[in-house]
C-alpha positions as CSV (number, residue, x, y, z in Angstrom):
1,M,107.3,133.9,91.9
2,E,108.0,131.4,94.6
3,R,107.3,127.8,93.6
4,S,105.0,125.9,95.9
5,T,106.2,122.9,97.6
6,S,102.8,121.8,98.9
7,P,101.3,118.5,97.8
8,E,100.0,118.4,94.2
9,K,96.4,119.3,93.3
10,E,94.4,116.3,92.1
11,A,93.0,117.3,88.8
12,G,94.8,116.4,85.6
13,L,97.9,114.7,86.9
14,L,97.6,111.4,84.9
15,G,97.4,111.2,81.1
16,Q,96.1,108.3,79.1
17,W,99.6,106.8,78.9
18,S,100.0,106.7,82.7
19,L,96.5,105.4,83.1
20,A,97.2,102.6,80.6
21,M,100.4,101.8,82.4
22,L,98.4,101.6,85.6
23,V,96.0,99.1,84.0
24,I,98.7,97.0,82.5
25,A,100.6,96.8,85.8
26,S,97.4,95.9,87.6
27,M,96.6,93.1,85.1
28,I,100.1,91.5,84.6
29,G,100.8,89.9,88.0
30,A,101.2,86.4,89.5
31,G,98.2,84.9,87.6
32,V,99.5,84.7,84.1
33,F,102.7,83.0,85.1
34,T,101.2,80.4,87.4
35,T,97.5,79.7,86.4
36,S,98.0,77.6,83.3
37,G,99.6,74.7,85.1
38,F,96.6,74.4,87.3
39,A,94.3,74.8,84.3
40,M,96.1,72.0,82.5
41,A,95.5,69.7,85.5
42,D,91.8,70.5,85.3
43,L,91.2,70.7,81.6
44,G,93.7,68.0,80.4
45,D,94.7,69.6,77.1
46,P,96.6,72.8,76.2
47,R,94.0,73.8,73.6
48,W,91.3,73.9,76.3
49,V,93.6,76.1,78.3
50,M,93.9,78.5,75.4
51,I,90.2,78.6,75.0
52,A,89.7,79.4,78.7
53,W,92.2,82.3,78.4
54,A,90.4,83.6,75.3
55,I,87.1,83.5,77.1
56,G,88.6,85.4,80.0
57,G,90.0,87.9,77.7
58,G,86.7,88.5,75.9
59,I,85.0,89.0,79.3
60,A,87.6,91.5,80.4
61,I,87.4,93.5,77.1
62,C,83.6,93.8,77.6
63,G,84.3,94.8,81.2
64,A,86.7,97.5,80.0
65,I,84.1,98.9,77.6
66,S,81.5,98.9,80.3
67,Y,83.7,100.6,82.9
68,G,84.4,103.3,80.3
69,Q,80.7,104.0,80.1
70,L,80.6,104.2,83.9
71,A,83.3,106.8,83.8
72,R,81.2,108.8,81.4
73,L,78.4,108.7,84.0
74,L,80.6,109.9,86.8
75,T,84.3,110.8,86.7
76,D,85.8,110.7,90.2
77,N,88.0,108.6,92.5
78,G,86.5,105.6,94.2
79,G,85.8,102.8,91.7
80,E,83.0,100.4,92.6
81,Y,82.4,102.1,95.9
82,L,81.6,105.4,94.1
83,F,79.2,104.0,91.6
84,L,77.3,101.6,93.8
85,S,77.0,104.2,96.5
86,R,75.6,106.8,94.1
87,F,73.4,104.7,91.9
88,V,72.3,101.8,94.1
89,H,72.6,102.3,97.9
90,P,75.3,103.6,100.3
91,A,75.3,100.2,102.0
92,V,76.1,98.4,98.8
93,G,78.7,100.9,98.0
94,F,80.3,100.5,101.4
95,V,80.5,96.7,100.9
96,A,82.2,97.3,97.6
97,G,84.7,99.6,99.2
98,W,85.1,97.0,102.0
99,V,85.8,94.4,99.4
100,S,88.4,96.7,97.8
101,V,90.1,97.2,101.2
102,L,90.3,93.5,102.0
103,A,90.5,91.8,98.7
104,G,90.9,94.1,95.7
105,F,93.9,96.0,97.0
106,T,95.4,94.6,100.3
107,S,95.1,90.9,99.7
108,A,95.9,91.1,96.0
109,A,99.0,93.2,96.6
110,A,100.1,90.9,99.4
111,L,99.7,87.9,97.0
112,A,101.9,89.7,94.4
113,A,104.6,90.7,97.0
114,I,104.8,87.1,98.4
115,A,105.0,85.6,94.9
116,M,107.7,88.1,93.9
117,E,109.8,87.0,96.8
118,T,109.2,83.3,95.9
119,Y,110.3,83.8,92.4
120,A,113.2,86.0,93.3
121,I,115.0,83.6,95.6
122,G,112.9,80.5,96.1
123,D,113.0,78.2,99.0
124,E,116.3,76.6,97.9
125,G,118.1,79.9,97.5
126,R,116.9,81.5,100.8
127,P,119.7,82.2,103.3
128,S,119.1,80.8,106.7
129,W,119.3,84.2,108.3
130,L,116.7,85.8,106.0
131,P,113.1,85.4,107.5
132,R,110.2,84.7,105.1
133,G,108.5,87.9,103.9
134,T,111.4,90.2,104.4
135,I,111.9,90.9,100.7
136,A,108.2,91.2,100.1
137,I,107.7,93.7,102.9
138,A,110.8,95.7,101.7
139,L,109.1,95.9,98.2
140,V,105.9,97.2,99.8
141,L,107.7,99.8,101.8
142,V,109.6,101.1,98.7
143,C,106.4,101.3,96.7
144,T,104.7,103.1,99.6
145,A,107.5,105.7,99.8
146,A,107.4,106.2,96.0
147,H,103.6,107.0,96.0
148,A,103.1,108.7,99.4
149,F,104.2,112.2,98.6
150,H,104.3,112.9,94.9
151,T,101.8,111.6,92.3
152,R,103.8,112.5,89.2
153,R,107.1,111.1,90.6
154,G,105.3,108.0,91.7
155,A,103.7,107.6,88.4
156,L,107.0,108.1,86.6
157,Q,108.7,105.4,88.6
158,H,105.7,103.2,88.0
159,N,105.8,103.8,84.2
160,V,109.5,103.0,84.0
161,L,109.0,99.7,86.0
162,V,106.1,98.7,83.7
163,A,108.1,99.6,80.5
164,V,111.1,97.5,81.6
165,K,108.7,94.6,82.5
166,L,107.0,94.7,79.1
167,T,110.4,94.9,77.3
168,L,111.6,91.7,79.1
169,I,108.3,89.9,78.4
170,G,108.6,90.9,74.8
171,C,112.2,89.5,74.7
172,F,110.9,86.3,76.2
173,V,108.2,86.0,73.5
174,V,110.5,86.7,70.6
175,W,113.2,84.4,71.9
176,S,110.7,81.6,72.5
177,M,109.2,82.0,69.0
178,S,112.6,81.8,67.4
179,L,113.1,78.4,69.1
180,W,109.9,77.0,67.7
181,P,111.6,73.8,66.4
182,R,112.3,72.9,70.1
183,W,108.7,73.2,71.2
184,Y,107.1,69.9,72.3
185,V,104.2,70.3,69.7
186,A,106.5,71.1,66.8
187,G,105.9,68.5,64.0
188,K,103.3,66.7,66.1
189,T,99.7,66.1,65.2
190,L,97.5,66.8,68.2
191,P,94.7,64.3,69.0
192,P,91.1,65.4,69.1
193,L,90.1,67.6,72.1
194,P,89.2,65.5,75.1
195,D,85.9,66.1,76.9
196,S,85.8,69.0,79.4
197,S,82.8,69.7,81.5
198,W,81.3,73.2,81.9
199,L,81.9,73.1,85.6
200,T,85.6,72.4,85.1
201,M,85.9,75.1,82.5
202,A,84.1,77.6,84.7
203,T,86.5,76.9,87.6
204,S,89.5,77.5,85.3
205,V,88.0,80.7,83.9
206,M,87.5,81.9,87.4
207,W,91.2,81.3,88.2
208,I,92.1,83.0,85.0
209,S,89.8,86.0,85.7
210,L,92.1,87.0,88.5
211,S,94.8,87.6,85.8
212,Y,92.4,90.0,84.0
213,A,91.0,91.6,87.2
214,G,93.0,94.8,86.9
215,F,91.4,95.9,83.6
216,N,89.4,98.5,85.5
217,A,92.3,100.1,87.5
218,A,92.0,103.5,85.9
219,I,88.5,104.0,87.3
220,Y,89.9,104.3,90.8
221,V,91.8,107.5,90.0
222,G,89.2,109.0,87.7
223,R,89.5,112.5,89.2
224,E,93.2,112.7,88.3
225,A,92.7,111.9,84.6
226,K,93.8,114.8,82.4
227,Q,91.0,114.5,79.9
228,G,88.4,113.0,82.2
229,W,86.3,109.9,81.1
230,T,87.8,109.8,77.6
231,D,91.3,109.2,78.9
232,I,89.9,106.6,81.4
233,A,87.9,104.7,78.8
234,G,90.6,104.8,76.2
235,A,93.3,103.6,78.6
236,M,91.2,100.7,79.9
237,L,90.2,99.4,76.5
238,K,93.6,99.8,74.8
239,A,95.5,98.3,77.7
240,T,93.0,95.4,78.1
241,V,93.1,94.5,74.4
242,G,96.9,94.6,74.4
243,V,97.2,92.5,77.6
244,T,94.7,90.0,76.2
245,L,96.8,89.5,73.1
246,L,100.0,89.3,75.2
247,Y,98.4,86.7,77.5
248,L,97.4,84.5,74.5
249,L,101.0,84.7,73.2
250,L,102.5,83.9,76.6
251,N,100.2,81.0,77.2
252,A,100.7,79.5,73.8
253,I,104.4,79.4,74.7
254,M,103.8,78.0,78.2
255,V,101.3,75.2,77.3
256,F,102.7,74.1,73.9
257,A,106.5,74.5,74.4
258,A,106.9,71.8,77.1
259,A,105.5,68.4,77.4
260,P,102.0,68.4,79.1
261,E,103.2,66.2,82.0
262,E,106.0,68.7,82.8
263,I,103.6,71.7,83.3
264,T,100.5,70.0,84.6
265,G,99.7,71.3,88.1
266,K,102.9,73.3,88.3
267,K,102.8,76.8,89.7
268,D,106.0,77.8,88.0
269,V,104.8,76.9,84.5
270,A,106.5,79.8,82.9
271,T,110.0,78.9,84.0
272,V,109.4,75.2,83.3
273,A,108.4,76.1,79.7
274,A,111.3,78.5,79.3
275,K,113.8,76.0,80.5
276,A,112.4,73.3,78.2
277,I,113.1,75.4,75.1
278,G,115.9,77.8,76.0
279,G,117.7,76.3,79.0
280,M,118.7,78.3,82.0
281,P,119.4,81.7,80.2
282,L,115.7,81.9,79.0
283,A,114.5,80.6,82.4
284,T,116.5,83.4,84.1
285,L,115.0,86.0,81.8
286,V,111.5,84.8,82.6
287,R,112.2,84.9,86.4
288,V,113.4,88.5,86.2
289,A,110.3,89.5,84.1
290,I,108.0,87.8,86.6
291,C,109.6,89.6,89.5
292,L,109.3,93.0,87.8
293,G,105.7,92.2,86.8
294,L,104.8,91.4,90.4
295,A,106.6,94.4,91.7
296,S,104.6,96.7,89.3
297,S,101.4,95.0,90.6
298,V,102.2,96.0,94.1
299,S,103.1,99.5,92.9
300,S,99.8,99.9,91.0
301,T,97.8,98.8,94.0
302,I,99.5,101.4,96.3
303,L,98.8,104.0,93.6
304,A,95.1,103.3,93.1
305,G,93.8,101.8,96.4
306,P,94.3,104.8,98.7
307,R,92.0,106.9,96.4
308,V,89.1,104.7,97.3
309,Y,89.8,105.1,101.1
310,A,90.1,108.8,100.7
311,K,86.8,109.0,98.8
312,M,85.0,106.8,101.5
313,A,86.4,109.1,104.2
314,S,85.1,112.2,102.4
315,D,81.6,110.6,102.4
316,G,81.8,109.8,106.1
317,M,82.2,106.0,105.6
318,L,85.7,106.0,107.1
319,P,87.4,108.2,109.7
320,R,88.1,111.7,108.3
321,W,91.7,111.1,109.0
322,F,91.9,109.3,105.6
323,D,90.3,112.1,103.7
324,S,92.4,114.4,101.5
325,D,91.7,117.1,98.9
326,R,95.3,116.8,97.7
327,S,97.1,114.3,95.6
328,P,98.4,111.9,96.7
329,P,96.3,111.1,99.8
330,T,99.5,110.5,101.9
331,R,97.8,109.1,105.0
332,S,95.8,106.6,103.0
333,V,98.9,105.6,101.0
334,I,100.8,104.9,104.2
335,L,97.8,102.9,105.6
336,Q,97.6,100.8,102.5
337,G,101.3,100.0,102.7
338,V,101.1,99.0,106.4
339,A,98.0,96.8,105.7
340,I,99.7,95.0,102.9
341,A,102.9,94.4,105.0
342,I,100.8,93.0,107.8
343,V,99.0,90.5,105.4
344,V,102.4,89.6,103.9
345,A,103.7,88.8,107.4
346,F,100.8,86.5,108.4
347,A,99.4,85.1,105.1
348,G,100.6,82.7,102.4
349,L,100.0,82.2,98.7
350,Q,97.6,79.3,99.0
351,G,93.9,80.2,99.6
352,L,94.1,83.7,98.2
353,L,93.7,83.0,94.5
354,S,90.2,81.5,94.4
355,Y,89.0,84.0,97.0
356,L,90.2,87.0,95.1
357,G,88.9,85.8,91.7
358,L,85.4,85.1,93.0
359,T,85.1,88.2,95.2
360,L,86.4,90.7,92.7
361,S,84.4,89.3,89.8
362,L,81.2,89.5,91.9
363,C,81.9,93.1,92.8
364,S,82.7,94.1,89.2
365,A,79.5,92.4,87.9
366,A,77.4,94.3,90.4
367,T,79.0,97.6,89.3
368,V,78.5,97.0,85.5
369,A,74.9,96.0,86.2
370,I,74.3,99.7,87.0
371,L,74.4,100.4,83.3
372,L,71.6,97.9,82.6
373,G,69.3,99.4,85.3
374,R,69.6,103.1,84.4
375,R,67.5,104.3,81.4
376,T,69.6,107.4,80.9
377,A,72.8,105.3,80.8
378,S,71.3,103.0,78.3
379,V,70.4,105.9,76.0
380,Q,73.9,107.2,76.2
381,M,75.5,103.9,75.2
382,N,75.7,102.7,71.6
383,W,74.9,99.1,70.7
384,I,78.4,97.9,71.4
385,G,78.3,99.3,74.9
386,V,74.9,97.7,75.6
387,V,76.0,94.3,74.3
388,A,79.4,94.5,76.2
389,A,77.6,95.3,79.5
390,W,75.1,92.5,79.1
391,F,77.7,90.0,78.1
392,Y,80.1,91.0,80.9
393,V,77.4,90.7,83.6
394,I,75.9,87.4,82.4
395,A,79.2,85.7,81.6
396,T,80.7,86.7,85.0
397,L,77.6,85.6,87.0
398,V,77.4,82.3,85.1
399,T,81.1,81.7,85.7
400,I,80.8,82.5,89.4
401,A,77.7,80.2,89.8
402,L,79.3,77.3,88.0
403,A,82.7,77.7,89.9
404,A,80.9,78.0,93.2
405,Y,78.8,74.9,92.5
406,H,82.0,73.0,91.6
407,R,84.0,74.2,94.6
408,P,81.6,75.6,97.2
409,E,84.3,76.0,99.8
410,N,85.6,79.0,97.9
411,V,82.3,80.9,98.5
412,I,82.7,81.0,102.3
413,A,85.5,83.6,102.4
414,T,83.6,85.8,100.0
415,L,80.4,85.6,102.1
416,V,82.4,86.4,105.2
417,T,83.8,89.5,103.5
418,I,80.3,90.7,102.4
419,V,78.7,90.1,105.8
420,S,81.5,91.7,107.7
421,G,81.2,94.8,105.5
422,L,77.5,95.1,106.2
423,V,78.2,94.8,109.9
424,V,80.8,97.5,109.8
425,Y,78.5,99.7,107.7
426,A,75.7,99.3,110.3
427,L,78.1,100.2,113.2
428,T,79.3,103.2,111.2
429,M,75.8,104.5,110.6
430,R,74.9,104.0,114.3
431,R,77.9,106.0,115.3
432,T,77.1,108.7,112.9
433,S,73.5,108.9,114.1
434,A,74.6,109.1,117.7
435,S,77.0,111.9,117.0
436,D,74.2,113.9,115.3
């Protein structure tokens, strides 16, 4: 029998292991290696920083449980767009998809690619002949090529990249723990915790939430899960718990190993802490691990994002050109890669972090709220699922409100994204009505 060389069918291509790797890669990006320096500047004590990371982890775990219940309601590609369109209103779903296009995938991947280039060569090591963004765009193109034509091959490349990244991060943790006597806090008695306002804590948790934002990545490729919602739910929960524990270990090293004044306000807090306890060899290991982590974040975005665009196209919300009943949706993958490369060429690191944290958290809270408004969904959930959904929605909305009150300028970009999505939806509906 002749073997088909046509694109792969969608159903059953990704097992729980691949889905978990997708979640891990989506979570471990720029945030965990940079955020704690800024949190130290706001909170003033490493213990408050650890508390903020623990709060963020608890919220993310509740979110993973809730998204697992959503996958039980409906197992398909599309993520927030799918659920909000089906269970709330097509306009709300379209805005969620619009947020995914601009923030959840394109801007987040561009942020990771730019940060990878920064960590790879830095401003000091950049040759005069190498334009800014060249390495970042090259990374985007490589990941696009890997995922554009074969789902299994792309997933294999992605899994290997994540496995190497986790191995290097594990080596960093073990190496750092073995050098405990060199830590700044070793043998010291820490003073009582200083005061920290709820507004300041909420702002720090909002920054930290970006590091946990990928906990729901498996929901975007739901149709391609081998065992349906059980694989999706299991992958999200196991990966999120594992990453949360890893984050607490990493941040304990970063905020307790070096003197507070050395890491306060620093974006390269991981390399500063590594150099303080292990010198340049450990700092180099951390730099390589960070680069791999950021590269895998770009890869996971290009794997998951195009499934949302293809689903929106199949519903008539985007041009049919993006639709595909095959896996991978090649045209959407190429579009995603081009969009990320364009943002890399014209954007910078600053200004993206707060926008992404606020916008993505709001979208996720609205999606999980579906579980609270549907009687049938509530009956299907056990008490753990109900508590997790309520906690995730309330904690996320309270954090957003406090952070927005503390720094209202961060809300503007989010509002512009939402309003522009509604405008595009209205124009799309008018065009559809006219064609009918």
